[in-house]
C-alpha positions as CSV (number, residue, x, y, z in Angstrom):
1,X,186.7,130.8,31.3
2,X,187.8,127.5,33.4
3,X,188.2,127.9,36.9
4,X,191.6,126.3,38.1
5,X,191.8,123.6,40.9
6,X,192.9,126.1,43.5
7,X,189.7,128.3,43.0
8,X,187.3,125.7,43.4
9,X,185.9,125.6,47.2
10,X,186.9,122.6,49.2
11,X,183.5,121.5,50.0
12,X,182.9,120.9,46.3
13,X,186.0,118.8,46.0
14,X,184.7,116.4,48.8
15,X,186.7,117.9,51.7
16,X,184.7,118.5,55.0
17,X,185.9,121.6,57.1
18,X,186.9,120.7,60.7
19,X,184.5,123.3,62.0
20,X,181.5,121.3,60.5
21,X,182.5,117.7,62.5
22,X,180.7,119.0,65.7
23,X,177.8,120.1,63.8
24,X,177.6,116.5,61.8
25,X,178.3,114.8,65.2
26,X,175.4,116.3,67.1
27,X,173.1,115.6,64.0
28,X,174.0,112.2,64.1
29,X,173.4,112.2,68.0
30,X,170.0,113.7,67.5
31,X,169.0,111.2,64.7
32,X,169.9,108.5,67.1
33,X,168.0,109.9,70.0
34,X,164.9,110.4,67.8
35,X,165.0,106.8,66.5
36,X,165.5,105.7,70.0
37,X,162.5,107.6,71.6
38,X,160.4,106.6,68.7
39,X,161.2,102.6,69.5
40,X,160.8,103.1,73.1
41,X,157.5,104.6,72.8
42,X,156.2,102.1,70.0
43,X,157.5,99.2,72.3
44,X,155.1,97.4,74.4
45,X,156.1,97.1,78.2
46,X,156.7,93.5,77.8
47,X,159.3,94.0,75.4
48,X,161.4,96.5,77.6
49,X,164.2,95.1,79.6
50,X,166.0,96.0,82.9
51,X,164.1,99.2,83.5
52,X,160.6,100.9,82.8
53,X,159.8,102.7,79.7
54,X,159.6,105.9,81.5
55,X,163.3,105.5,83.1
56,X,164.6,104.9,79.7
57,X,163.1,107.7,78.1
58,X,164.4,110.1,80.6
59,X,168.0,108.3,80.0
60,X,167.6,109.0,76.4
61,X,166.6,112.7,76.7
62,X,169.0,113.4,79.4
63,X,172.0,111.5,77.9
64,X,171.0,111.4,74.5
65,X,174.3,109.4,72.9
66,X,175.0,107.0,76.3
67,X,170.9,106.5,76.6
68,X,170.4,105.5,73.1
69,X,173.5,103.2,72.7
70,X,172.2,101.4,76.0
71,X,168.7,101.3,74.6
72,X,169.6,99.5,71.6
73,X,172.1,97.4,73.1
74,X,170.7,96.1,76.3
75,X,167.3,97.9,76.8
76,X,165.3,96.5,73.8
77,X,164.2,92.9,73.3
78,X,164.7,91.4,69.9
79,X,163.1,88.5,68.3
80,X,164.2,85.1,69.0
81,X,165.7,84.4,65.4
82,X,167.5,87.8,65.5
83,X,166.9,90.9,63.4
84,X,165.3,90.3,59.8
85,X,167.0,91.8,57.0
86,X,165.6,92.2,53.4
87,X,167.4,88.9,52.6
88,X,166.0,86.0,50.8
89,X,165.7,82.7,52.9
90,X,168.0,80.1,52.4
91,X,166.9,77.3,50.3
92,X,166.6,74.0,52.6
93,X,168.6,70.9,51.2
94,X,166.5,67.7,51.1
95,X,166.7,65.5,54.1
96,X,169.6,63.0,54.0
97,X,168.6,59.4,52.8
98,X,170.7,58.0,55.6
99,X,168.6,56.9,58.9
100,X,169.3,59.0,61.7
101,X,171.7,57.7,64.7
102,X,169.7,56.0,67.5
103,X,169.8,58.5,70.5
104,X,172.6,57.7,72.7
105,X,171.9,55.3,75.8
106,X,171.9,57.2,79.3
107,X,173.6,55.0,81.9
108,X,171.4,54.9,85.0
109,X,173.4,52.8,87.0
110,X,175.3,54.3,90.1
111,X,179.3,54.7,90.6
112,X,179.3,51.9,92.8
113,X,177.1,49.2,90.4
114,X,179.4,50.5,87.2
115,X,182.6,49.8,89.4
116,X,181.0,46.2,90.3
117,X,180.2,45.7,86.7
118,X,183.8,46.4,85.7
119,X,185.0,44.2,88.4
120,X,183.0,41.2,87.1
121,X,184.2,42.0,83.7
122,X,187.7,42.0,84.6
123,X,187.4,39.0,86.5
124,X,185.6,37.2,83.5
125,X,188.4,38.5,81.3
126,X,191.2,37.0,83.5
127,X,189.2,33.6,84.0
128,X,189.1,33.4,80.1
129,X,192.6,34.0,79.8
130,X,193.3,31.2,82.2
131,X,191.3,28.9,80.4
132,X,192.9,29.6,77.3
133,X,196.4,29.1,78.8
134,X,195.3,25.6,80.3
135,X,194.0,24.6,76.9
136,X,197.5,25.7,75.3
137,X,199.4,23.8,78.0
138,X,197.2,20.7,77.8
139,X,197.8,21.0,73.9
140,X,201.5,21.3,74.2
141,X,201.8,18.5,76.7
142,X,199.9,16.1,74.6
143,X,201.8,17.1,71.4
144,X,205.1,16.9,73.1
145,X,204.1,13.4,74.6
146,X,202.9,11.8,71.1
147,X,206.2,13.0,69.6
148,X,208.3,11.6,72.1
149,X,207.3,8.2,71.2
């Protein structure tokens, strides 16, 4: 005989009983605590940050959830290039054929020297404008003098 849907237990249908939630939470905290303790014990003292290893062990044992989360968040030293996952490394692209830009020139002049240089440039620009104006005035004067005759 076939069993009806009403007769199948809820766990077989993928329904979790509310009574099992504290058990699952406790199991997750216990597993996290064990991983934290093993990680703390296996680490070298130079790889432990902020507190001595013994204090981290006490914190994880006395406050399993908080201590474990804090250990993995701030107490443990991670490698410089981050945690290595089992991924294939990226293929490096060939270097570009264009030459690299030259490094930017650093100005070592003082502020006063820079201001003085700018003043000289402004004066030079003003003088060039005045010379051009005089050339134009002379050119107009000679042009108008030749046309009047």
